[in-house]
N, C-alpha and C positions, 0 to 999 in steps of 0.2 A: 210540301205534300202534293201528291199527284191528284189527277182528276178521276172521278168514278162516274160511270154512266148514270147512276142514280141522281147525280148532281146536274144532269142536263135539264134544260127547261122541258116541261112536260110536253110541249108542242113538238120538240125535236124528237123525244122518245116516241111519240105517237107517229111521227112521219116515218121513222125507221121501221117501226113494227107493222104499220099498215102496208108498207112496201111502196117504193118510189123508184123513179128513174134517177140514177146517179151517173152522169157522164164521167169517164176518165179524161181529164182535162188535157188537151194538147198544149204545146208551147208555140207561141207566135214569135217568129224571128224575122228580121229584115234581111236584105240581100247580103249583108256583111255578117250574117249569122249572130247578130246581137238581139237581145230581147227587144221586142216591139210592144211597149207597155199599152199603147192605145188599142192594139188588136188583141192583146192578151185580155184586157178588160172587156173588149167587145165579145169575145168568146164566152166569158162568164155571163155577161148580160144576155146573150142569146140563149144559153142553156136555161137560165132562170125565167126568162120571158116565155120560153117554150113549155114551161111547167115542170122542169126537173126539181126533184125534192132535195137534191144534194149535189155537191161537187166533190170530186176526188182529184187531188192535186199532188204533184210530186211523185206520181206513179209512173208505170212503164210508158204510158202514152205521153206523159209530160217530158220523157227522156231522163233516164237515170243520171246522165252526164250533167244535168243542171247543178249537181253538187260540186263537181270539179270546176264548173264555170262560175261558181259563187251566186247562183240564181235560185237556190232552194227557198230561202226565206223571202226574197222579193216576189216570186210567183205565188207563194202561199198568201202573202199579204194582199196582192192584187185581187185574188179571188175572194178573200175575206171582205175586202172593201166593197166589191160588187155585191156580195151577199148582204152586206149591211144596207145597201140601197133598196133591197127587196122589202115589200110590205108583208112579208110572211116569214116564218122560221125556215132556215136553210141548214141542212145537215152538212157539216164540213168535215171531210175525211182527208188526212194527209198521208202520203206514202212514207214508210220508214223501211230502210234497207240496211244491209251490212251486218257486221258482227255486233255483239251486244252494246259495246260502248257507243258505236255510231248510231244504232237504232234508238238507244235511250236518249242520246243528244238530240236526234231529230224529233223524237216525241216531245221533248221539252220545248223545242222551237215551235212546234205545231201548237202546243198548249198556249205559248205566249202570243201566238197569232190568232187565238180564239177558236181553234179547231176543236171538234168534239171527239174524234177518234183517229187512230192511225191504222191504215191498211198495212199489215205487217208481212212483208215478203221474207221468206226463209231461204231464198236462193243464195244469199251470202253466207249461209251456215252449212253449205254443202260439205259433207264428210263428218258432220257432228253426229254424236249419238242421240238417241231419242231423249235420254235424260238431259243432255246438253240443250237440245231444242226446246224442251219444256222449260228449263231454267231460263233460257233466253227470253221466251215469251212472258214468263212471270216477271222478269226484270222490266220489260217494256210496259207490261200491264200495271206495274206499280206507278208509272208516270201518266199513262193515258188509257182510256178504254180501247180495247182491241177490236178491229175488224179483221178476223182471220182471213187467210188468203192461200188457197191451194192453186198455185201457178203450174201450168202445164210444163212437163219436163222438156218439151221441144224448144222452149224459149228460156230455159235455165231453171225451171222449178225442180223441187226435190220430191221424190216419191214418198208419200206419207200414208201409212196404214191406218185402219180404223182405230187401233190401240192408241196411236198418237192423238187422233182427234178426240177420243174419249178423255185423255188426260188434258188436252188443250181446253176442251169444253168445261172442264172442272175449274178452270181459272175464273174466279168470280167477276173479273172486270172484262170478260169477253162479251160483247153485245151482239155481234153479227159475224157471219162468215161469207166471204165471196168464194164460191165453188167454181174453179176454172181449170180443171185438169184436162178438159176436152176428152173425157174418158168416162163412159157410163159406169164402169166398175169402180173407178176411183171416186166418182161422185157419190155412189152408194156407200163407200167407206166413210165419207164425211158424215152423211146423214145417220148411219148406224152408230158411229162413234158418239155423236151428240146425244142420240137416244140412250145409249148405254150409260152416259154420264147423267141422264135424267135432266138435261139442260135445255130441252126443246122449248120450254116456255120462256126462257130468258134469251136464247140466241135466235136471231132472225136470219134466214137464209136468203142470200142474193146470188143470182146466177152470174157467172162470168164465162159460161160455156157458150162461146160465140157460134159454135156449130149446131147448137140446139136451144137457142134462146126461148123461142115460143113454146117448145115442148117442155122445157124445164118449168116454165111458168104455169103451164096447164096441168102438169102431172101431179096427182097425189101419190107421194112415195110412201109406201107402207113397209115398215121394217119391224123385226122382232128384236126386243132387247129386254133382258132380265125377266123373261117369261111374260112379257106384255107386248101387245101389238100397238105400234105408234105410227100415225100418219103425219107426214111432214110435207110442207109446201114451200116453194120459193115464192117470196112475197114481192121481190123487185129485182133489179139488175144493176150492177156496177160494172160498166162495160165501156171499152174503147169504141165498140160499134155504135153505142148510143152517144158518142161525141159528134156524130153526124146524123142528120135527119131526126133530130131530137124531138121536134114537135110531134111527128107521127109516132115516135116511140112512146111518148106520153099518152097519146090516144090509144095505142095498142095495149099498154098496160092497164088503162082504164077499162077497156073492153074485156081484158082477161079477168080483172077483179069482179066484173059484173056477170061474167059467163059461168055456166056450170063446168065442172072439171071435164077436160077432154072434148070441149066443144069442137065438132068437126069443122065448122066454119072458120075457126081460128087455127086449128091444127093445120089447115091447108096453107097457112102463111109460114109455117115453120121452114119448109124447104125454100120458099122465096127469100125469106130473111137470110137464111144460110147462104144462098146463092150470092146475094149482095155482099155478105161478109167475106166470102171467098175472094171476091175481087178487091174489096177495100183492104183486107188483111194479107193479100198476096199468098194465099194458101198453096198455090201452085209452085211457089219458090220457097217453101219452108218458112213463110211469114217474114221474109227478109224486108219486104217493102210495106210492112203493116203501118208504121207511123207515117211514112210518106203518102200512103194511100189515103189515110184519114185527112191529111193535109190537102191532098188533091181535091177531094170532095169539097172541103171548106174553101179552097181557092176558087173553085168554079162558082161558088155562091157569093164570093166577094168578101168573106170573113177573113181570109188570109191572103197575103199578096203573093206567096209562093209556097213551095213544098219544102223549103230549107230545114234541115236538121242540124244539130250541133256538130255531128260527125259528117264531114263532106262526102264520105263514102255511102251514107245512108240516103237512099233515093228510091224512086219507083223502079221496079224490076222491068226488064224487057217484056213488052206485051201487057203490062199491068194497066196502063192507061186505056188501052183498047178494051180490056175487060171491064173497067169502070164505065167506059162508054156504053157497053152492052147492057150492064145491069141498070144503069140510069135510064136507058131506053125501055128495057123489058119490065122494069118495076117502078115506073115513073110515079105511080100512085103512092109509093112508100116514101117518096121524097117530100121535103118541106120547103122547096125553092120559093114558092109564092110567099110563105110566111117570112122567110129571111129577107126577100126582096122588099116586102112592105115595111120592115123594121130596121133594115141595115143602117140607115142614117142615124137612127137613135142609138143603136148599139155602138156605133163608132164615135158618137158625139162626146 
């Protein structure tokens, strides 16, 4: 029998629905491009000490190639072990990719590791019909609660209309959706689809739109569906961007939750956060250096030893390090270097 979101501990459900910071977990490698378990665990400890409400592991930021390297289950288990050390509930989300057989198998592994949901990428279903996509999602949902995922097409995502999201939202074991098409029109498609399904009370929205993180969190999105007006909000974020400077991300989300919608003092941060993201994610080069950019920030803080990825060709783009220098200088107040420095020994112990 599969797991249903109603079987989660109440504290985990409350964490998801209230909205929290969920970093998309990087992969810690040594200079031989092998898993560095000590630093992998240190990253999880850092995120949890910083106040993250969950961890997303086996996702794009963790590098999809962990599967071919035989690292999918080991990295899931390391994060789960770190979460078990925490004195509070932690929402554990595992990435699931590929065609249906692979995604179902990964959902079963995640369930066996104690995870609560799978972040289901549909990139591996490119070319499938809408009916096939819905059937695929239903098959995975029979194993684990779903965290839907609208991945931007620029990095392999599939364009998905409101009609798909309406049908997806009708799947009872969908608990949340990460909206990350980097496109305001497509973002509205997701919100309208969920409203059309009448599922807005069950499904919690998390932003993955790295180009508008703060704006997403502050905006009340009002859509019309079935003759009624529905106002929807993003409650948190599941973001690769929040894999760095996580302590200040937690502080930011707390301020958003306490502020009135559209607070101008917070809106002014939207462009600054996006400026940082452009450097970390290598927007100037079509996001080619996005994972290495995250690694570089963590390397500078001492959490990682290098920027190594499983693919030797995956590295910082020319000029990216200089851009990271610039945003670290221009937006130093958004960093959490002092926090990491104060606790680094404990994270690595």
